N, C-alpha and C positions, 0 to 999 in steps of 0.2 A: 979587349973586354971581354969576357965570357961572360953567357948568360945562362944558367939554368933552368931547366922545364918549370922549374916550381916556383922560381922567380916571376916566369913569365906567368903561367897559369894563376900568381896573386897580382901582377897588372894587371890583366883582365877583370879580376876579379873585383877591382878598383875603381875602374872605369867611369870617371864622371856622368852622371848621367843626361847632362846638356849635348854630351856628344853621344847620345843614344835617340837622343830624341824632344819631345816632351807633352805633358799631360794634354790631351783634348778633349773637347765636347763630344759627347754620344750622338747627336746628329751629323756630326764629319765621317764615323765609323762607315768603313764600305765593308765589313764583315765581323762577324763575331766567332771569337776560338773559347770553348769552352773547355775550363783545365781543370784537370781531377788527378787523381795519381797514377792515373793509365797512365797520359803521354809524358813523356821522357825530355823531348824538344818540339819547340815550333817553328815553322818556317815563316819567314814574313817578305816583303819584299821594301827598301828604301822609297819612302814616298808614302807608306801605305799607312792609312790611320785603321786600329782595330781595336775593336771593344773585346774586354778579355771579361769574363766570368769565373769567379770561380770563391768556392768557400759560401754562395751564399749572394757573393756581393761582385761589384764588377767597375772595371776604370777602364778608360779610353786613354791609345797612344798615338802621338804620329811619330813617327818610324822616319823621319827629318833630319837627324842626326849624319853620322857618319857613314858613306855608301855603305860602304862593308867592313862592321868594326871584326874584332873576334867574337867568338860566339861568346855569350853571357849568362849570367840567373836571371830567370823573371824576375825574382824578387830584388834587383838593383833598381826597379822598374816603378815596380805594384808599391803602392800607397802601401805602410805600415800595416800587416798584421788580411791582407787581402789577396796575399798567394801563399799555402804553408806549404806545397811541393815544392819540389827539385826539379825546373824545367828552363833548359835551357834553351835560347833563343838566336835563333841563324838571321841573319839581314845578307839579302842578295841582292842583287842590282835589281831595281825599278825599270819600270819601262821606259822612261824619260832617261835614265843613265844609259839605256842600252841604244835609244836610236841617237842619242847624243854623240855616243864612242863609234857610232855607225857613219853618222856625219864627219867624223872627224877623221875615220879613215880614208886612206886616195885610194 
């Protein structure tokens, strides 16, 4: 079975948001990222809770889903109308993930 690059990018574009994490309370945020037309991507760590501010509105997201999903567009997790910009989210391993991997290494 052969998959085209277009098919793969379509799959990434339609990833279920529960695999990417879940909404969180503002008080849980560890940092704030202000989204404007300038940044084309953001880097977050698995397990981080981030407060996003865009278009004068905000939302908070807990990246507790897959440890390293394919990059995805921020609009997939932003509430409708909260992010009008095309911003790609890259999720790297969190500190806990790295520690867990180091403990497994003989």
